[in-house]
N, CA, C and O atoms as CSV, one atom per row, in Angstrom:
chain,resi,resn,atom,element,x,y,z
A,1,MET,N,N,5.712,55.355,-26.025
A,1,MET,CA,C,6.959,55.280,-25.305
A,1,MET,C,C,6.638,55.310,-23.810
A,1,MET,O,O,5.788,56.089,-23.376
A,2,SER,N,N,7.289,54.496,-23.045
A,2,SER,CA,C,7.008,54.414,-21.612
A,2,SER,C,C,7.589,55.626,-20.878
A,2,SER,O,O,8.555,56.233,-21.341
A,3,PRO,N,N,6.999,55.972,-19.740
A,3,PRO,CA,C,7.531,57.094,-18.949
A,3,PRO,C,C,8.992,56.875,-18.552
A,3,PRO,O,O,9.776,57.823,-18.522
A,4,THR,N,N,9.352,55.651,-18.252
A,4,THR,CA,C,10.736,55.356,-17.866
A,4,THR,C,C,11.692,55.640,-19.017
A,4,THR,O,O,12.773,56.189,-18.804
A,5,THR,N,N,11.305,55.272,-20.232
A,5,THR,CA,C,12.137,55.538,-21.404
A,5,THR,C,C,12.280,57.036,-21.638
A,5,THR,O,O,13.366,57.521,-21.956
A,6,ILE,N,N,11.196,57.753,-21.482
A,6,ILE,CA,C,11.235,59.213,-21.646
A,6,ILE,C,C,12.179,59.839,-20.623
A,6,ILE,O,O,12.991,60.698,-20.967
A,7,LEU,N,N,12.072,59.409,-19.367
A,7,LEU,CA,C,12.943,59.941,-18.327
A,7,LEU,C,C,14.407,59.626,-18.597
A,7,LEU,O,O,15.277,60.455,-18.329
A,8,GLU,N,N,14.688,58.448,-19.121
A,8,GLU,CA,C,16.069,58.104,-19.462
A,8,GLU,C,C,16.602,59.008,-20.571
A,8,GLU,O,O,17.765,59.410,-20.542
A,9,ARG,N,N,15.758,59.324,-21.543
A,9,ARG,CA,C,16.187,60.243,-22.616
A,9,ARG,C,C,16.430,61.641,-22.067
A,9,ARG,O,O,17.404,62.296,-22.440
A,10,ILE,N,N,15.556,62.096,-21.190
A,10,ILE,CA,C,15.742,63.410,-20.564
A,10,ILE,C,C,17.037,63.419,-19.766
A,10,ILE,O,O,17.814,64.370,-19.843
A,11,ARG,N,N,17.265,62.364,-19.003
A,11,ARG,CA,C,18.483,62.271,-18.202
A,11,ARG,C,C,19.715,62.377,-19.099
A,11,ARG,O,O,20.680,63.058,-18.750
A,12,GLY,N,N,19.687,61.710,-20.246
A,12,GLY,CA,C,20.819,61.753,-21.165
A,12,GLY,C,C,21.043,63.120,-21.783
A,12,GLY,O,O,22.179,63.488,-22.086
A,13,LEU,N,N,19.972,63.874,-21.973
A,13,LEU,CA,C,20.095,65.195,-22.577
A,13,LEU,C,C,20.566,66.262,-21.599
A,13,LEU,O,O,21.375,67.120,-21.952
A,14,PHE,N,N,20.062,66.210,-20.374
A,14,PHE,CA,C,20.263,67.325,-19.456
A,14,PHE,C,C,21.072,67.019,-18.209
A,14,PHE,O,O,21.623,67.939,-17.605
A,15,ALA,N,N,21.161,65.801,-17.816
A,15,ALA,CA,C,21.796,65.492,-16.543
A,15,ALA,C,C,23.037,64.638,-16.750
A,15,ALA,O,O,22.946,63.448,-17.053
A,16,ALA,N,N,24.193,65.260,-16.582
A,16,ALA,CA,C,25.434,64.522,-16.731
A,16,ALA,C,C,25.655,63.597,-15.538
A,16,ALA,O,O,26.248,62.527,-15.676
A,17,ASP,N,N,25.173,64.017,-14.361
A,17,ASP,CA,C,25.318,63.184,-13.176
A,17,ASP,C,C,23.964,62.592,-12.804
A,17,ASP,O,O,22.962,62.847,-13.472
A,18,THR,N,N,23.939,61.820,-11.761
A,18,THR,CA,C,22.670,61.239,-11.334
A,18,THR,C,C,21.753,62.341,-10.822
A,18,THR,O,O,22.219,63.343,-10.282
A,19,SER,N,N,20.487,62.158,-10.989
A,19,SER,CA,C,19.516,63.160,-10.580
A,19,SER,C,C,18.496,62.527,-9.650
A,19,SER,O,O,17.736,61.647,-10.053
A,20,GLU,N,N,18.486,62.983,-8.400
A,20,GLU,CA,C,17.523,62.464,-7.439
A,20,GLU,C,C,16.099,62.768,-7.886
A,20,GLU,O,O,15.190,61.969,-7.662
A,21,HIS,N,N,15.904,63.922,-8.518
A,21,HIS,CA,C,14.573,64.312,-8.961
A,21,HIS,C,C,14.044,63.344,-10.020
A,21,HIS,O,O,12.922,62.849,-9.911
A,22,LEU,N,N,14.851,63.079,-11.037
A,22,LEU,CA,C,14.425,62.143,-12.075
A,22,LEU,C,C,14.245,60.737,-11.509
A,22,LEU,O,O,13.340,60.009,-11.915
A,23,ASP,N,N,15.114,60.360,-10.568
A,23,ASP,CA,C,14.962,59.050,-9.931
A,23,ASP,C,C,13.640,58.947,-9.185
A,23,ASP,O,O,12.974,57.913,-9.245
A,24,SER,N,N,13.249,60.018,-8.476
A,24,SER,CA,C,11.996,59.969,-7.727
A,24,SER,C,C,10.787,59.907,-8.661
A,24,SER,O,O,9.802,59.238,-8.349
A,25,ILE,N,N,10.851,60.597,-9.805
A,25,ILE,CA,C,9.762,60.523,-10.787
A,25,ILE,C,C,9.677,59.109,-11.350
A,25,ILE,O,O,8.591,58.541,-11.459
A,26,ASN,N,N,10.831,58.545,-11.707
A,26,ASN,CA,C,10.853,57.190,-12.252
A,26,ASN,C,C,10.293,56.195,-11.238
A,26,ASN,O,O,9.489,55.333,-11.592
A,27,ASP,N,N,10.712,56.310,-9.988
A,27,ASP,CA,C,10.210,55.412,-8.943
A,27,ASP,C,C,8.698,55.525,-8.792
A,27,ASP,O,O,8.013,54.521,-8.597
A,28,ALA,N,N,8.178,56.749,-8.882
A,28,ALA,CA,C,6.731,56.952,-8.752
A,28,ALA,C,C,5.971,56.278,-9.892
A,28,ALA,O,O,4.894,55.725,-9.672
A,29,PHE,N,N,6.522,56.319,-11.111
A,29,PHE,CA,C,5.880,55.609,-12.229
A,29,PHE,C,C,5.933,54.102,-11.999
A,29,PHE,O,O,4.941,53.404,-12.207
A,30,VAL,N,N,7.083,53.603,-11.574
A,30,VAL,CA,C,7.249,52.165,-11.357
A,30,VAL,C,C,6.324,51.672,-10.248
A,30,VAL,O,O,5.727,50.601,-10.363
A,31,GLN,N,N,6.205,52.455,-9.170
A,31,GLN,CA,C,5.370,52.057,-8.034
A,31,GLN,C,C,3.884,52.295,-8.280
A,31,GLN,O,O,3.044,51.823,-7.515
A,32,GLY,N,N,3.561,53.020,-9.338
A,32,GLY,CA,C,2.161,53.270,-9.651
A,32,GLY,C,C,1.595,54.527,-9.021
A,32,GLY,O,O,0.399,54.792,-9.142
A,33,ALA,N,N,2.436,55.312,-8.346
A,33,ALA,CA,C,1.965,56.561,-7.736
A,33,ALA,C,C,1.670,57.618,-8.808
A,33,ALA,O,O,0.814,58.480,-8.610
A,34,LEU,N,N,2.374,57.551,-9.933
A,34,LEU,CA,C,2.117,58.434,-11.073
A,34,LEU,C,C,1.580,57.601,-12.220
A,34,LEU,O,O,2.019,56.470,-12.428
A,35,LYS,N,N,0.660,58.136,-12.942
A,35,LYS,CA,C,0.078,57.454,-14.098
A,35,LYS,C,C,0.245,58.336,-15.326
A,35,LYS,O,O,0.295,59.562,-15.224
A,36,GLN,N,N,0.329,57.700,-16.484
A,36,GLN,CA,C,0.344,58.457,-17.727
A,36,GLN,C,C,-1.021,59.121,-17.886
A,36,GLN,O,O,-2.043,58.529,-17.539
A,37,PRO,N,N,-1.043,60.348,-18.407
A,37,PRO,CA,C,-2.335,60.999,-18.612
A,37,PRO,C,C,-3.165,60.265,-19.663
A,37,PRO,O,O,-2.630,59.598,-20.548
A,38,VAL,N,N,-4.479,60.405,-19.544
A,38,VAL,CA,C,-5.384,59.758,-20.501
A,38,VAL,C,C,-5.194,60.350,-21.885
A,38,VAL,O,O,-5.272,59.645,-22.892
A,39,ARG,N,N,-4.944,61.644,-21.926
A,39,ARG,CA,C,-4.701,62.311,-23.206
A,39,ARG,C,C,-3.496,63.232,-23.054
A,39,ARG,O,O,-3.223,63.708,-21.952
A,40,PRO,N,N,-2.777,63.491,-24.136
A,40,PRO,CA,C,-1.624,64.391,-24.055
A,40,PRO,C,C,-2.060,65.820,-23.735
A,40,PRO,O,O,-3.217,66.186,-23.942
A,41,MET,N,N,-1.148,66.601,-23.242
A,41,MET,CA,C,-1.418,68.019,-22.973
A,41,MET,C,C,-1.664,68.760,-24.279
A,41,MET,O,O,-1.060,68.460,-25.309
A,42,SER,N,N,-2.551,69.720,-24.215
A,42,SER,CA,C,-2.739,70.593,-25.371
A,42,SER,C,C,-1.600,71.614,-25.369
A,42,SER,O,O,-0.886,71.749,-24.375
A,43,ASP,N,N,-1.435,72.318,-26.461
A,43,ASP,CA,C,-0.410,73.356,-26.530
A,43,ASP,C,C,-0.644,74.423,-25.462
A,43,ASP,O,O,0.307,74.919,-24.859
A,44,GLN,N,N,-1.901,74.773,-25.231
A,44,GLN,CA,C,-2.224,75.775,-24.206
A,44,GLN,C,C,-1.862,75.275,-22.808
A,44,GLN,O,O,-1.302,76.020,-22.004
A,45,GLU,N,N,-2.184,74.013,-22.522
A,45,GLU,CA,C,-1.843,73.453,-21.215
A,45,GLU,C,C,-0.336,73.405,-21.011
A,45,GLU,O,O,0.157,73.696,-19.921
A,46,LEU,N,N,0.391,73.038,-22.057
A,46,LEU,CA,C,1.842,73.001,-21.974
A,46,LEU,C,C,2.399,74.402,-21.747
A,46,LEU,O,O,3.281,74.589,-20.909
A,47,ALA,N,N,1.892,75.382,-22.484
A,47,ALA,CA,C,2.354,76.763,-22.319
A,47,ALA,C,C,2.097,77.252,-20.897
A,47,ALA,O,O,2.946,77.920,-20.308
A,48,ARG,N,N,0.937,76.925,-20.346
A,48,ARG,CA,C,0.603,77.327,-18.974
A,48,ARG,C,C,1.552,76.662,-17.976
A,48,ARG,O,O,2.017,77.307,-17.036
A,49,ALA,N,N,1.838,75.382,-18.177
A,49,ALA,CA,C,2.745,74.663,-17.287
A,49,ALA,C,C,4.150,75.258,-17.342
A,49,ALA,O,O,4.817,75.372,-16.314
A,50,ILE,N,N,4.596,75.635,-18.532
A,50,ILE,CA,C,5.917,76.247,-18.678
A,50,ILE,C,C,5.952,77.598,-17.980
A,50,ILE,O,O,6.933,77.919,-17.310
A,51,ARG,N,N,4.895,78.396,-18.128
A,51,ARG,CA,C,4.836,79.696,-17.432
A,51,ARG,C,C,4.891,79.512,-15.924
A,51,ARG,O,O,5.598,80.242,-15.229
A,52,GLU,N,N,4.142,78.533,-15.419
A,52,GLU,CA,C,4.152,78.267,-13.977
A,52,GLU,C,C,5.531,77.818,-13.513
A,52,GLU,O,O,5.993,78.223,-12.446
A,53,PHE,N,N,6.182,76.990,-14.304
A,53,PHE,CA,C,7.523,76.517,-13.960
A,53,PHE,C,C,8.500,77.690,-13.898
A,53,PHE,O,O,9.290,77.798,-12.961
A,54,HIS,N,N,8.442,78.568,-14.903
A,54,HIS,CA,C,9.346,79.717,-14.939
A,54,HIS,C,C,9.079,80.713,-13.813
A,54,HIS,O,O,9.993,81.419,-13.387
A,55,SER,N,N,7.848,80.778,-13.332
A,55,SER,CA,C,7.524,81.735,-12.281
A,55,SER,C,C,7.857,81.210,-10.884
A,55,SER,O,O,7.857,81.977,-9.920
A,56,ALA,N,N,8.141,79.911,-10.766
A,56,ALA,CA,C,8.473,79.329,-9.465
A,56,ALA,C,C,9.856,79.804,-9.024
A,56,ALA,O,O,10.768,79.913,-9.845
A,57,PRO,N,N,10.012,80.085,-7.736
A,57,PRO,CA,C,11.330,80.537,-7.255
A,57,PRO,C,C,12.359,79.414,-7.331
A,57,PRO,O,O,12.034,78.233,-7.207
A,58,VAL,N,N,13.597,79.815,-7.538
A,58,VAL,CA,C,14.696,78.859,-7.610
A,58,VAL,C,C,15.127,78.524,-6.184
A,58,VAL,O,O,15.237,79.412,-5.339
A,59,SER,N,N,15.369,77.251,-5.922
A,59,SER,CA,C,15.751,76.837,-4.571
A,59,SER,C,C,17.210,77.191,-4.280
A,59,SER,O,O,18.024,77.338,-5.191
A,60,ASP,N,N,17.515,77.323,-3.007
A,60,ASP,CA,C,18.891,77.594,-2.578
A,60,ASP,C,C,19.814,76.455,-3.000
A,60,ASP,O,O,20.961,76.687,-3.380
A,61,TRP,N,N,19.302,75.211,-2.931
A,61,TRP,CA,C,20.107,74.053,-3.316
A,61,TRP,C,C,20.502,74.148,-4.790
A,61,TRP,O,O,21.648,73.873,-5.145
A,62,THR,N,N,19.550,74.538,-5.652
A,62,THR,CA,C,19.823,74.658,-7.087
A,62,THR,C,C,20.855,75.740,-7.358
A,62,THR,O,O,21.768,75.544,-8.160
A,63,LEU,N,N,20.713,76.880,-6.694
A,63,LEU,CA,C,21.684,77.963,-6.869
A,63,LEU,C,C,23.076,77.533,-6.427
A,63,LEU,O,O,24.063,77.844,-7.093
A,64,ALA,N,N,23.162,76.827,-5.319
A,64,ALA,CA,C,24.463,76.356,-4.838
A,64,ALA,C,C,25.089,75.373,-5.825
A,64,ALA,O,O,26.293,75.424,-6.079
A,65,LYS,N,N,24.277,74.485,-6.378
A,65,LYS,CA,C,24.796,73.504,-7.336
A,65,LYS,C,C,25.298,74.201,-8.599
A,65,LYS,O,O,26.364,73.866,-9.115
A,66,LEU,N,N,24.525,75.171,-9.095
A,66,LEU,CA,C,24.969,75.916,-10.279
A,66,LEU,C,C,26.242,76.693,-9.995
A,66,LEU,O,O,27.133,76.754,-10.842
A,67,SER,N,N,26.335,77.285,-8.821
A,67,SER,CA,C,27.544,78.023,-8.447
A,67,SER,C,C,28.763,77.116,-8.459
A,67,SER,O,O,29.817,77.494,-8.970
A,68,ARG,N,N,28.621,75.910,-7.893
A,68,ARG,CA,C,29.739,74.956,-7.896
A,68,ARG,C,C,30.139,74.595,-9.322
A,68,ARG,O,O,31.327,74.496,-9.629
A,69,ARG,N,N,29.157,74.400,-10.189
A,69,ARG,CA,C,29.476,74.049,-11.584
A,69,ARG,C,C,30.218,75.183,-12.291
A,69,ARG,O,O,31.155,74.933,-13.050
A,70,PHE,N,N,29.804,76.431,-12.045
A,70,PHE,CA,C,30.492,77.560,-12.652
A,70,PHE,C,C,31.912,77.679,-12.144
A,70,PHE,O,O,32.830,77.944,-12.921
A,71,VAL,N,N,32.107,77.488,-10.853
A,71,VAL,CA,C,33.459,77.553,-10.278
A,71,VAL,C,C,34.319,76.453,-10.860
A,71,VAL,O,O,35.471,76.695,-11.221
A,72,GLU,N,N,33.775,75.240,-10.959
A,72,GLU,CA,C,34.529,74.132,-11.543
A,72,GLU,C,C,34.866,74.401,-13.007
A,72,GLU,O,O,35.980,74.113,-13.444
A,73,ALA,N,N,33.930,74.943,-13.760
A,73,ALA,CA,C,34.161,75.242,-15.175
A,73,ALA,C,C,35.231,76.311,-15.333
A,73,ALA,O,O,36.094,76.208,-16.205
A,74,CYS,N,N,35.175,77.333,-14.495
A,74,CYS,CA,C,36.189,78.399,-14.566
A,74,CYS,C,C,37.554,77.872,-14.156
A,74,CYS,O,O,38.571,78.253,-14.735
A,75,GLY,N,N,37.577,77.005,-13.170
A,75,GLY,CA,C,38.836,76.413,-12.710
A,75,GLY,C,C,39.482,75.548,-13.761
A,75,GLY,O,O,40.706,75.550,-13.891
A,76,SER,N,N,38.691,74.804,-14.517
A,76,SER,CA,C,39.248,73.917,-15.545
A,76,SER,C,C,39.765,74.713,-16.740
A,76,SER,O,O,40.666,74.256,-17.443
A,77,ARG,N,N,39.208,75.895,-16.976
A,77,ARG,CA,C,39.693,76.739,-18.090
A,77,ARG,C,C,41.011,77.415,-17.731
A,77,ARG,O,O,41.811,77.721,-18.615
A,78,ASP,N,N,41.243,77.650,-16.440
A,78,ASP,CA,C,42.468,78.333,-16.007
A,78,ASP,C,C,43.681,77.417,-16.072
A,78,ASP,O,O,44.814,77.897,-16.071
A,79,ASP,N,N,43.464,76.105,-16.128
A,79,ASP,CA,C,44.578,75.142,-16.120
A,79,ASP,C,C,45.339,75.145,-17.398
A,79,ASP,O,O,46.302,74.393,-17.546
């Protein structure tokens, strides 16, 4: 499966709106800046990557976006 197809599936699962992050990853694959790995990640490598991802601090932009979504969700339930 191509990286672009994978990104489209991820976008459909998790991103209801457009995602600049996924767009930039897709563009990097299309432009050749990113390449598919020679071999898939091992379970240990994947676990390490997930731990590193979880330990990274959350950006202010992400917190603000989540806050807006919660406010919108609460507002739509009150109607």
